[in-house]
C-alpha positions in Angstrom: -235.9 -100.8 -80.3 -239.7 -100.6 -80.3 -241.7 -97.6 -79.3 -242.9 -99.4 -76.2 -239.3 -99.7 -74.8 -238.5 -96.0 -75.5 -241.9 -94.7 -74.4 -243.5 -97.1 -71.9 -247.3 -97.0 -71.8 -248.6 -94.3 -69.6 -250.9 -95.6 -66.8 -252.5 -92.6 -65.3 -253.8 -92.7 -61.7 -255.8 -90.1 -59.8 -255.4 -89.7 -56.0 -258.1 -87.8 -54.1 -259.7 -87.8 -50.7 -262.4 -86.4 -48.5 -264.3 -86.8 -45.3 -266.8 -89.7 -45.4 -270.4 -89.5 -44.1 -270.0 -92.9 -42.5 -266.9 -94.9 -41.5 -268.1 -97.9 -43.5 -269.2 -96.1 -46.6 -267.7 -94.3 -49.5 -270.0 -91.2 -49.7 -268.0 -88.0 -49.3 -269.6 -85.5 -46.9 -268.8 -82.3 -48.7 -267.6 -82.4 -52.3 -266.7 -78.7 -52.1 -263.8 -79.8 -49.8 -262.7 -82.7 -51.9 -258.9 -82.9 -51.8 -257.4 -83.7 -55.3 -253.8 -84.8 -54.6 -253.0 -85.2 -58.2 -252.6 -87.4 -61.3 -249.6 -89.7 -61.5 -248.0 -91.7 -64.3 -247.8 -95.0 -62.4 -249.5 -96.9 -59.6 -246.2 -96.7 -57.6 -246.2 -92.9 -57.8 -249.9 -92.8 -57.0 -249.5 -95.1 -54.0 -246.6 -93.0 -52.6 -248.9 -89.8 -52.8 -251.9 -91.7 -51.4 -249.9 -92.9 -48.4 -248.4 -89.4 -47.7 -251.8 -87.8 -47.9 -253.5 -90.5 -45.7 -250.7 -90.2 -43.1 -251.3 -86.4 -42.8 -254.9 -87.0 -41.8 -254.5 -90.1 -39.6 -256.1 -88.3 -36.7 -259.4 -87.9 -38.6 -261.2 -91.2 -38.7 -263.6 -90.0 -41.4 -260.9 -88.9 -43.9 -260.2 -91.3 -46.7 -258.0 -91.2 -49.8 -258.6 -93.2 -52.9 -256.6 -94.2 -56.0 -258.5 -94.4 -59.3 -257.0 -96.2 -62.2 -257.7 -93.6 -65.0 -256.0 -95.7 -67.6 -258.7 -98.3 -67.1 -261.4 -95.7 -67.7 -259.7 -94.3 -70.7 -259.0 -97.7 -72.4 -261.3 -100.3 -70.8 -260.5 -103.0 -73.3 -256.8 -103.2 -72.4 
């Protein structure tokens, strides 16, 4: 077996959120209150965490959560 099968490539994803200045923007109002949910080894795990965090703040229209594909930043050529 190859190394890829035994150790699949790690695709790190960051999930974070914060209150936005405007509903149609992406500028976070107060970076001191940025909510870092965590770093996850796959998009599926990150999506699960993103969904849970977003559902907890559904009553706050300005609160948004994002998934960042860290693996693309770390290895942009792949």
